[in-house]
C-alpha positions as CSV (number, residue, x, y, z in Angstrom):
1,M,-90.1,-34.6,-41.8
2,A,-90.4,-31.4,-43.8
3,N,-91.7,-31.0,-47.3
4,D,-89.7,-29.6,-50.2
5,A,-90.7,-26.0,-49.3
6,D,-89.0,-26.5,-46.0
7,T,-85.7,-27.7,-47.4
8,Y,-82.8,-25.3,-47.5
9,D,-79.1,-25.4,-48.4
10,Y,-78.0,-24.0,-45.1
11,I,-79.9,-23.6,-41.8
12,V,-78.4,-21.2,-39.3
13,T,-79.6,-21.5,-35.7
14,G,-79.4,-18.2,-33.9
15,A,-79.5,-14.7,-35.4
16,G,-76.9,-13.2,-33.1
17,S,-73.5,-11.6,-33.7
18,A,-72.4,-14.5,-35.9
19,G,-75.7,-15.8,-37.2
20,C,-76.6,-12.5,-38.9
21,V,-73.2,-12.4,-40.6
22,L,-73.6,-16.0,-41.9
23,A,-77.1,-15.5,-43.2
24,S,-76.1,-12.4,-45.1
25,R,-72.9,-13.8,-46.6
26,L,-74.3,-17.2,-47.5
27,S,-77.3,-15.7,-49.2
28,E,-75.6,-12.8,-51.0
29,S,-74.6,-14.7,-54.2
30,G,-78.2,-16.0,-54.7
31,K,-76.9,-19.5,-55.2
32,Y,-78.0,-20.9,-51.8
33,K,-81.3,-21.1,-50.1
34,V,-80.7,-20.1,-46.4
35,L,-82.9,-20.3,-43.3
36,L,-82.1,-18.2,-40.2
37,L,-83.8,-19.2,-37.0
38,E,-84.1,-16.8,-34.0
39,A,-85.7,-17.7,-30.7
40,G,-86.4,-14.0,-30.0
41,G,-88.3,-11.4,-32.0
42,E,-87.6,-8.5,-34.2
43,D,-85.2,-5.7,-33.0
44,R,-87.9,-3.1,-32.8
45,S,-87.4,-1.9,-29.2
46,M,-86.5,1.8,-29.1
47,W,-83.9,1.0,-26.4
48,I,-82.0,-1.3,-28.6
49,H,-81.2,1.4,-31.0
50,I,-80.4,4.3,-28.6
51,P,-76.8,3.8,-27.5
52,I,-77.3,4.4,-23.8
53,G,-80.4,2.2,-23.9
54,Y,-78.5,-0.9,-23.0
55,A,-79.1,-0.1,-19.4
56,K,-82.8,-0.9,-20.2
57,T,-82.2,-4.0,-22.3
58,F,-79.9,-5.3,-19.6
59,V,-83.0,-6.6,-17.7
60,D,-85.7,-6.7,-20.4
61,R,-86.9,-10.3,-20.8
62,R,-88.5,-9.5,-24.1
63,V,-85.0,-9.2,-25.7
64,N,-82.8,-10.9,-23.2
65,W,-82.4,-14.6,-22.1
66,M,-81.5,-13.3,-18.5
67,F,-79.6,-16.5,-17.6
68,E,-78.1,-17.0,-14.2
69,S,-75.0,-19.1,-13.5
70,E,-74.6,-21.8,-10.9
71,P,-73.1,-20.8,-7.5
72,E,-69.4,-20.0,-7.7
73,A,-67.4,-21.6,-4.9
74,E,-64.6,-18.9,-4.9
75,L,-67.2,-16.1,-4.9
76,N,-69.0,-16.9,-1.6
77,N,-71.3,-19.2,-3.6
78,R,-72.9,-16.3,-5.4
79,T,-74.5,-16.8,-8.9
80,M,-73.5,-14.6,-11.8
81,Y,-76.3,-12.8,-13.8
82,Q,-75.8,-13.5,-17.5
83,P,-77.7,-11.2,-19.9
84,R,-77.7,-12.5,-23.5
85,G,-79.5,-11.2,-26.5
86,K,-82.8,-13.0,-27.4
87,V,-83.6,-10.9,-30.5
88,L,-82.4,-10.3,-34.0
89,G,-78.7,-9.3,-33.6
90,G,-78.4,-11.3,-30.4
91,T,-76.1,-9.9,-27.8
92,S,-74.8,-7.3,-30.4
93,S,-78.3,-5.7,-29.9
94,I,-77.9,-5.3,-26.1
95,N,-74.2,-5.1,-25.4
96,G,-72.0,-2.1,-24.6
97,M,-70.9,-1.6,-28.2
98,I,-67.2,-1.4,-27.6
99,Y,-65.2,-2.4,-30.7
100,M,-62.1,-4.3,-29.5
101,R,-60.3,-7.1,-31.4
102,G,-57.9,-8.4,-28.8
103,H,-54.1,-8.7,-29.2
104,A,-52.5,-10.0,-32.4
105,K,-50.7,-12.7,-30.5
106,D,-54.0,-14.1,-29.2
107,Y,-54.7,-15.3,-32.7
108,D,-51.1,-16.5,-33.2
109,Q,-51.6,-18.6,-30.1
110,W,-54.7,-20.2,-31.7
111,R,-52.5,-21.1,-34.7
112,Q,-49.8,-22.5,-32.4
113,M,-52.4,-24.7,-30.9
114,G,-52.8,-26.4,-34.3
115,N,-55.6,-24.2,-35.8
116,E,-54.3,-23.5,-39.3
117,G,-55.5,-20.2,-40.8
118,W,-56.3,-18.5,-37.5
119,D,-53.1,-16.6,-36.9
120,Y,-53.4,-12.8,-36.8
121,D,-52.2,-12.3,-40.4
122,S,-54.9,-14.7,-41.6
123,V,-57.8,-13.1,-39.6
124,L,-56.9,-9.5,-40.1
125,P,-58.4,-9.4,-43.6
126,Y,-61.8,-10.5,-42.1
127,F,-61.7,-7.8,-39.5
128,R,-61.1,-5.3,-42.3
129,K,-63.7,-6.9,-44.6
130,A,-66.4,-6.4,-41.9
131,E,-65.5,-2.9,-41.0
132,D,-66.5,0.6,-42.1
133,N,-64.4,2.6,-39.8
134,E,-65.1,6.3,-39.3
135,R,-61.3,6.9,-39.4
136,G,-61.0,5.4,-42.9
137,A,-59.0,2.4,-44.2
138,N,-55.4,1.7,-43.4
139,E,-53.2,-1.3,-42.7
140,F,-55.4,-2.4,-39.8
141,H,-58.8,-1.0,-40.7
142,G,-61.4,-1.4,-43.4
143,S,-63.8,1.0,-45.0
144,G,-67.1,0.3,-46.7
145,G,-67.9,-3.0,-44.9
146,P,-71.3,-3.6,-43.2
147,L,-70.2,-2.9,-39.6
148,R,-69.9,0.8,-38.9
149,V,-67.2,1.6,-36.3
150,S,-67.4,5.1,-34.9
151,N,-65.4,7.5,-32.6
152,Q,-67.0,8.8,-29.4
153,P,-69.7,11.2,-30.4
154,Y,-68.3,14.2,-28.5
155,K,-65.7,15.1,-25.9
156,W,-66.6,14.8,-22.2
157,E,-64.7,16.8,-19.6
158,I,-64.6,13.8,-17.3
159,A,-63.3,11.5,-20.1
160,E,-60.5,13.9,-20.9
161,A,-59.6,14.2,-17.2
162,L,-59.4,10.4,-16.9
163,V,-57.2,10.0,-19.9
164,E,-54.9,12.6,-18.6
165,A,-54.9,10.9,-15.2
166,C,-54.0,7.6,-16.8
167,K,-51.1,9.2,-18.6
168,Q,-49.9,10.8,-15.3
169,A,-50.1,7.3,-13.7
170,G,-47.6,6.1,-16.3
171,I,-49.9,4.5,-18.9
172,P,-48.9,5.7,-22.4
173,Y,-51.6,7.1,-24.7
174,N,-52.8,4.8,-27.4
175,E,-54.8,6.3,-30.3
176,D,-56.0,3.0,-31.6
177,F,-56.4,-0.2,-29.4
178,N,-56.9,-2.2,-32.6
179,G,-53.9,-0.9,-34.5
180,A,-50.2,-1.5,-34.2
181,S,-50.2,-1.9,-30.4
182,Q,-52.9,-2.7,-27.9
183,E,-51.2,-1.4,-24.8
184,G,-52.0,2.0,-23.3
185,C,-54.9,4.3,-22.5
186,G,-57.3,6.1,-24.8
187,Y,-60.8,6.3,-26.2
188,Y,-62.9,3.3,-27.2
189,Q,-64.5,3.1,-30.6
190,T,-68.0,1.7,-30.8
191,T,-70.3,-0.2,-33.2
192,T,-72.6,2.7,-33.8
193,K,-73.7,4.6,-36.8
194,D,-75.3,8.1,-36.9
195,K,-75.6,8.0,-33.1
196,R,-77.5,4.7,-33.2
197,R,-76.4,1.2,-32.2
198,W,-75.2,-0.7,-35.2
199,S,-75.8,-4.3,-34.4
200,T,-75.2,-7.2,-36.7
201,A,-78.9,-7.2,-37.5
202,A,-78.7,-3.6,-38.6
203,A,-75.3,-4.1,-40.4
204,Y,-75.9,-7.4,-42.1
205,L,-79.7,-8.1,-42.3
206,T,-81.1,-4.7,-43.4
207,E,-80.5,-5.4,-47.1
208,A,-80.3,-9.2,-46.8
209,K,-83.9,-9.4,-45.7
210,K,-85.0,-8.4,-49.1
211,R,-83.4,-11.5,-50.8
212,P,-85.9,-14.2,-51.9
213,N,-83.4,-16.9,-51.1
214,L,-83.1,-15.9,-47.4
215,T,-85.9,-16.9,-44.9
216,I,-85.7,-15.4,-41.4
217,K,-88.0,-16.9,-38.8
218,T,-88.3,-15.2,-35.5
219,R,-89.9,-16.7,-32.4
220,A,-88.4,-19.9,-33.7
221,H,-86.4,-21.7,-30.9
222,A,-84.1,-24.4,-32.3
223,T,-84.5,-27.4,-30.0
224,K,-82.7,-30.3,-31.9
225,V,-80.3,-30.9,-34.7
226,L,-81.5,-33.9,-36.6
227,V,-78.7,-36.4,-37.4
228,E,-79.1,-39.4,-39.8
229,N,-76.2,-41.8,-40.5
230,G,-73.6,-39.5,-39.1
231,R,-74.8,-36.4,-40.9
232,A,-76.8,-33.4,-39.8
233,V,-79.9,-33.3,-42.0
234,G,-82.2,-30.7,-40.4
235,V,-83.4,-28.8,-37.4
236,E,-86.4,-29.1,-35.1
237,F,-87.6,-25.8,-33.7
238,Q,-90.4,-24.5,-31.5
239,T,-92.8,-21.8,-32.7
240,Q,-96.1,-20.4,-31.5
241,R,-97.7,-22.9,-33.8
242,G,-95.9,-25.8,-32.2
243,R,-93.0,-28.0,-33.2
244,E,-91.7,-27.5,-36.8
245,T,-88.9,-29.1,-38.8
246,A,-86.7,-27.9,-41.7
247,K,-84.2,-29.9,-43.8
248,A,-80.7,-28.9,-44.7
249,A,-79.4,-30.2,-48.0
250,R,-75.8,-29.0,-47.3
251,E,-75.2,-28.0,-43.7
252,V,-76.7,-27.1,-40.3
253,I,-74.7,-24.2,-38.8
254,V,-75.1,-23.8,-35.0
255,S,-74.7,-20.2,-33.9
256,G,-76.3,-19.9,-30.5
257,G,-73.3,-18.4,-28.7
258,A,-71.2,-19.8,-25.9
259,Y,-74.3,-21.0,-24.0
260,G,-76.8,-21.7,-26.7
261,S,-74.6,-23.7,-29.0
262,P,-73.4,-26.4,-26.5
263,H,-76.9,-26.5,-25.1
264,L,-78.5,-27.3,-28.5
265,L,-75.8,-29.9,-29.3
266,Q,-76.4,-31.6,-26.0
267,L,-80.1,-31.6,-26.5
268,S,-79.5,-33.2,-29.8
269,G,-77.5,-36.0,-28.2
270,I,-74.1,-34.6,-29.2
271,G,-71.8,-34.2,-26.2
272,P,-70.4,-36.0,-23.2
273,A,-72.1,-39.4,-23.2
274,Q,-72.4,-39.9,-19.5
275,H,-73.9,-36.5,-18.9
276,L,-76.4,-37.0,-21.7
277,Q,-77.4,-40.4,-20.3
278,D,-77.8,-38.8,-16.8
279,M,-80.1,-36.3,-18.4
280,G,-82.1,-39.0,-20.2
281,V,-81.0,-37.8,-23.7
282,P,-80.2,-40.5,-26.2
283,V,-76.5,-40.4,-27.2
284,V,-76.2,-39.7,-30.9
285,H,-72.5,-38.8,-30.9
286,D,-70.1,-38.9,-27.9
287,L,-68.1,-35.7,-28.0
288,P,-66.7,-35.0,-24.5
289,G,-65.7,-31.4,-25.2
290,V,-69.2,-30.0,-25.9
291,G,-69.9,-27.5,-23.1
292,S,-66.4,-27.7,-21.6
293,N,-63.6,-25.1,-21.8
294,L,-66.0,-22.2,-21.0
295,Q,-64.0,-19.0,-20.4
296,D,-65.0,-15.5,-19.4
297,H,-63.3,-12.3,-18.3
298,F,-63.7,-11.5,-14.7
299,N,-64.1,-8.0,-13.2
300,S,-64.6,-5.9,-10.1
301,S,-65.2,-2.2,-9.8
302,C,-64.0,0.9,-8.0
303,T,-66.5,3.7,-7.9
304,Y,-65.9,7.4,-7.0
305,R,-68.0,10.3,-6.2
306,I,-67.1,13.4,-8.1
307,S,-67.7,17.1,-7.3
308,K,-69.2,18.2,-10.7
309,N,-72.2,16.9,-12.4
310,L,-70.2,15.3,-15.3
311,S,-71.5,11.7,-15.0
312,L,-74.6,9.8,-16.3
313,N,-75.9,9.0,-12.8
314,S,-78.3,11.9,-13.0
315,L,-80.2,10.0,-15.7
316,H,-81.2,7.6,-13.0
317,Y,-82.0,10.0,-10.1
318,S,-83.1,13.2,-11.9
319,L,-86.3,13.5,-14.0
320,G,-85.1,16.8,-15.3
321,A,-81.8,15.3,-16.5
322,R,-83.7,12.5,-18.3
323,L,-86.1,15.0,-20.0
324,M,-83.1,17.1,-21.1
325,A,-81.2,14.1,-22.4
326,G,-84.2,12.8,-24.3
327,A,-84.8,16.2,-25.9
328,Q,-81.1,16.5,-26.9
329,Y,-81.2,13.0,-28.5
330,F,-84.5,13.0,-30.3
331,L,-84.2,16.6,-31.6
332,F,-80.4,16.8,-32.4
333,K,-78.9,13.3,-32.0
334,A,-76.7,14.8,-29.3
335,G,-76.2,14.6,-25.5
336,P,-75.5,11.7,-23.2
337,M,-78.0,9.3,-24.9
338,S,-75.9,9.4,-28.1
339,G,-73.0,7.6,-26.6
340,N,-72.4,4.4,-24.7
341,G,-71.2,6.1,-21.5
342,L,-68.0,3.9,-21.6
343,Y,-65.7,6.3,-23.3
344,V,-62.2,5.5,-22.0
345,G,-60.2,2.5,-21.2
346,A,-56.7,1.2,-20.6
347,L,-54.9,-2.1,-21.4
348,V,-51.9,-2.9,-19.3
349,R,-49.7,-5.7,-18.1
350,S,-50.1,-6.7,-14.4
351,D,-46.5,-7.7,-14.5
352,P,-43.8,-6.0,-16.6
353,S,-42.4,-9.4,-17.5
354,L,-45.5,-10.4,-19.4
355,E,-45.5,-10.3,-23.2
356,R,-48.9,-8.6,-23.6
357,P,-51.7,-7.0,-21.6
358,D,-53.6,-9.1,-19.2
359,L,-55.6,-6.3,-17.5
360,Q,-58.2,-4.0,-19.0
361,L,-59.5,-1.0,-17.1
362,N,-63.0,0.1,-18.3
363,I,-63.6,3.7,-17.2
364,S,-67.2,4.6,-17.2
365,A,-69.1,7.9,-16.8
366,W,-71.4,6.5,-14.2
367,S,-71.1,4.6,-10.9
368,T,-73.5,1.9,-9.8
369,I,-74.5,0.3,-6.5
370,D,-75.5,-2.9,-8.2
371,R,-76.1,-4.4,-11.6
372,T,-78.3,-7.5,-11.4
373,R,-81.3,-9.1,-13.0
374,Q,-83.3,-6.6,-10.9
375,G,-81.8,-3.7,-12.8
376,V,-78.9,-1.2,-12.9
377,I,-78.9,1.0,-9.8
378,S,-76.8,4.1,-9.9
379,H,-75.5,6.1,-6.9
380,P,-77.6,9.1,-6.1
381,H,-74.8,11.5,-6.8
382,P,-72.4,12.2,-9.7
383,G,-69.9,9.4,-10.0
384,I,-67.6,7.4,-12.2
385,S,-66.3,3.8,-12.2
386,I,-63.0,2.2,-13.0
387,S,-63.5,-1.6,-13.5
388,P,-60.4,-3.8,-13.6
389,V,-61.0,-6.8,-16.0
390,H,-58.8,-9.9,-16.0
391,L,-58.2,-10.7,-19.7
392,R,-56.3,-14.0,-19.3
393,P,-58.1,-16.1,-16.6
394,D,-56.9,-19.6,-15.6
395,G,-60.4,-20.7,-14.8
396,R,-62.3,-23.0,-17.1
397,G,-66.0,-23.8,-16.7
398,T,-68.8,-25.8,-18.2
399,V,-72.2,-25.5,-19.9
400,R,-74.5,-28.4,-19.2
401,L,-78.1,-29.4,-19.4
402,K,-80.2,-28.8,-16.4
403,S,-83.0,-30.8,-17.9
404,P,-83.9,-32.6,-21.1
405,D,-86.6,-29.9,-21.6
406,P,-85.3,-28.0,-24.6
407,L,-86.9,-24.8,-23.3
408,A,-85.1,-24.9,-19.9
409,D,-82.0,-22.7,-19.3
410,P,-78.6,-24.3,-19.4
411,A,-76.5,-24.9,-16.3
412,I,-73.5,-22.4,-16.4
413,H,-70.5,-22.8,-14.2
414,F,-67.4,-20.6,-14.6
415,N,-64.9,-21.7,-11.9
416,F,-63.8,-18.1,-11.5
417,I,-60.7,-17.2,-9.4
418,K,-59.3,-20.7,-9.6
419,S,-55.6,-19.7,-9.2
420,D,-53.5,-17.3,-7.3
421,Y,-52.6,-15.5,-10.6
422,D,-56.3,-14.9,-11.2
423,M,-56.7,-13.1,-7.9
424,Q,-53.3,-11.3,-8.0
425,V,-54.4,-9.6,-11.3
426,M,-57.5,-8.3,-9.6
427,I,-55.6,-7.0,-6.7
428,K,-53.2,-5.1,-9.0
429,G,-56.2,-3.8,-10.9
430,V,-57.7,-2.2,-7.8
431,H,-54.3,-0.6,-6.9
432,L,-54.0,0.8,-10.4
433,A,-57.5,2.2,-10.4
434,R,-56.7,4.0,-7.1
435,S,-53.4,5.3,-8.5
436,I,-55.3,6.8,-11.5
437,V,-57.7,8.8,-9.4
438,R,-54.9,10.1,-7.2
439,Q,-53.3,11.9,-10.1
440,H,-53.4,15.7,-10.4
441,A,-55.9,15.6,-13.3
442,M,-58.5,14.0,-11.1
443,Q,-57.8,15.6,-7.8
444,K,-60.0,18.7,-8.5
445,L,-62.9,16.4,-9.3
446,L,-62.5,13.6,-6.7
447,V,-64.6,13.6,-3.6
448,E,-64.4,10.1,-2.3
449,E,-64.1,6.4,-3.1
450,T,-67.6,4.9,-2.6
451,L,-66.6,1.2,-3.5
452,P,-64.9,-0.7,-2.2
453,G,-64.3,2.3,0.1
454,V,-61.6,3.5,2.4
455,S,-62.1,0.5,4.8
456,V,-60.8,-1.8,2.1
457,R,-57.0,-1.2,2.1
458,T,-54.9,-4.3,2.4
459,D,-54.5,-7.0,-0.2
460,E,-56.4,-9.4,2.1
461,E,-59.3,-6.9,2.3
462,I,-59.3,-6.5,-1.5
463,I,-59.5,-10.3,-1.8
464,E,-62.5,-10.4,0.4
465,D,-64.1,-7.6,-1.5
466,T,-63.5,-9.3,-4.8
467,R,-65.1,-12.5,-3.6
468,R,-68.1,-10.4,-2.3
469,R,-68.6,-8.1,-5.4
470,G,-66.6,-9.4,-8.4
471,V,-68.7,-10.5,-11.4
472,S,-68.5,-12.0,-14.8
473,N,-67.5,-9.5,-17.5
474,L,-70.1,-11.0,-19.8
475,H,-67.7,-12.3,-22.5
476,P,-68.3,-16.1,-22.5
477,V,-66.4,-18.1,-25.1
478,G,-64.8,-21.4,-25.7
479,S,-67.5,-24.0,-24.9
480,C,-67.2,-25.7,-28.3
481,G,-63.5,-25.2,-28.7
482,M,-61.6,-25.4,-31.9
483,G,-58.7,-27.9,-32.1
484,Q,-57.6,-31.4,-32.6
485,G,-57.3,-32.8,-29.0
486,P,-59.7,-35.1,-27.3
487,M,-61.7,-32.2,-25.9
488,A,-61.9,-30.2,-29.1
489,V,-65.4,-29.9,-30.6
490,V,-64.7,-28.4,-34.1
491,D,-61.7,-28.5,-36.4
492,A,-60.0,-25.4,-38.0
493,R,-62.8,-25.2,-40.5
494,L,-65.3,-25.2,-37.7
495,R,-66.8,-28.6,-38.7
496,V,-67.9,-30.7,-35.7
497,H,-65.6,-33.6,-35.2
498,G,-67.1,-37.0,-36.2
499,L,-70.2,-35.7,-37.9
500,R,-70.8,-34.4,-41.4
501,G,-72.8,-31.4,-42.5
502,L,-72.6,-29.7,-39.1
503,R,-70.5,-26.7,-38.0
504,V,-70.4,-24.3,-35.0
505,V,-69.8,-20.7,-35.8
506,D,-69.7,-18.2,-32.9
507,A,-67.6,-17.2,-29.9
508,S,-67.9,-20.8,-28.5
509,I,-65.2,-22.0,-30.9
510,M,-62.4,-19.8,-29.4
511,P,-59.8,-22.2,-28.0
512,V,-58.5,-19.5,-25.7
513,I,-60.3,-16.2,-24.9
514,I,-58.9,-13.1,-26.5
515,A,-57.7,-10.1,-24.5
516,G,-60.5,-7.7,-25.0
517,N,-64.2,-7.4,-25.8
518,T,-65.5,-10.4,-27.8
519,N,-68.1,-9.0,-30.2
520,A,-65.8,-7.9,-33.0
521,P,-63.9,-11.2,-32.9
522,T,-67.2,-13.1,-33.1
523,I,-68.1,-11.1,-36.2
524,M,-64.7,-11.9,-37.7
525,I,-65.1,-15.6,-37.0
526,A,-68.4,-15.6,-38.9
527,E,-66.9,-13.6,-41.8
528,K,-64.1,-16.2,-42.1
529,A,-66.5,-19.1,-41.7
530,S,-68.7,-17.8,-44.5
531,D,-65.8,-17.9,-46.9
532,M,-64.8,-21.4,-45.7
533,I,-68.3,-22.8,-46.1
534,Q,-68.7,-21.5,-49.6
535,E,-65.2,-22.7,-50.5
536,D,-66.1,-26.2,-49.3
537,A,-69.3,-26.1,-51.3
538,R,-67.4,-25.2,-54.5
539,N,-64.9,-28.0,-53.8
540,A,-67.6,-30.5,-53.3
541,A,-69.4,-29.6,-56.5
């Protein structure tokens, strides 16, 4: 085992959206010695920090796990590319930076499922605590927190036209998707600061790195949680020097995300006993829910050629446009590289009888032929995209071991489009996207629909197109779900059922996926967990 120098109060595995928050909050009092392990490296890539650079990090193995799912039966047996951050900041260092919390009733539902303290009124203070919103503090927003939340950097003609078209299509304007109401159309806020990405590494670790009681080890891949007599006592991890071990005097906190956390637990012998035995992993603790309940939003896309050069496609096909954009950004922090390119969105109900939105339309200032592990390929002309995203899918998937080799990728299976409701929402999303571009505000700009195209008209044709082109929206959650039932992995204080000294803190604990982008909720979860962990430590003293 480790010597005294390798003993910490808390060990956090994974320096991602949750792990950076935990490391900062648990070390800020100076009372606790904290170790943060990250399989990737430092967040030094230029493309991490330039907002539009996520098109580069999307396929950069130096900062990206670049997972691939198992074949999906309802999607013509296609696999789903899964970019995930492998770097300080995790996926908050390579994502689209949209700041979206979900609907208030999403959290009330968590509480109704038996998770005390996770209703909206209880989690709102932690959203506000994390936040430094450009608009200032109010009932819903915070000011002065680590996470900078900014408005779009400047007004785009195409964005203004699309907002007006949404309104003409009957979608009311919403100034703040994270305020009193979620429904409507409007402009997204982003996790950026001074025209740069503001990941959790930037927000939470910049100052925390200076603390003597916080140790951050990069290129340190956690491979096993060590359990003795029903208690987590340490972590094994792989470095360039070989296998190393660290002890945890208080707790091991697993924060590897919806794929990494169940994968590490299963490698440690914590999970469904039969699966572990099949993989040749000794069973330490039979916990059937580990790796089950995986949920993700599902989306397709409608792309349109426009008549004026108002999109970001030219950054792909025009050297002159790239040179101009680079000069604008590096000289003046302006131009298309200063934003995320995803300026506008809408949240709507696919059926008026629903209580809250189940469909999100992401409206982008680019159009792509494809987005795979081979890269992001834009159309060779000005274009935009409207992507319908199903926010409340019925499908539930799994994360399992492919091999007992701790460095092998996990086996990811979504079970997308498992109900008629799942498909009907996508059909309605396509019809709504087409309704928006038919409005007067867009008619002067619209040339043609390039995908799915005029040949795809009927619902049956839309279904086939969805099976052919629909993809994961890259919001995986739920694979270590919170609750009290037989398939729950953690309790309401995020402690792993049946073991002591072990918690899971990240998006994997969500019992049901929230309606919206998942990064802000993951940060909230870590803020709340940090308080619970320290409260439990005080009570145990």
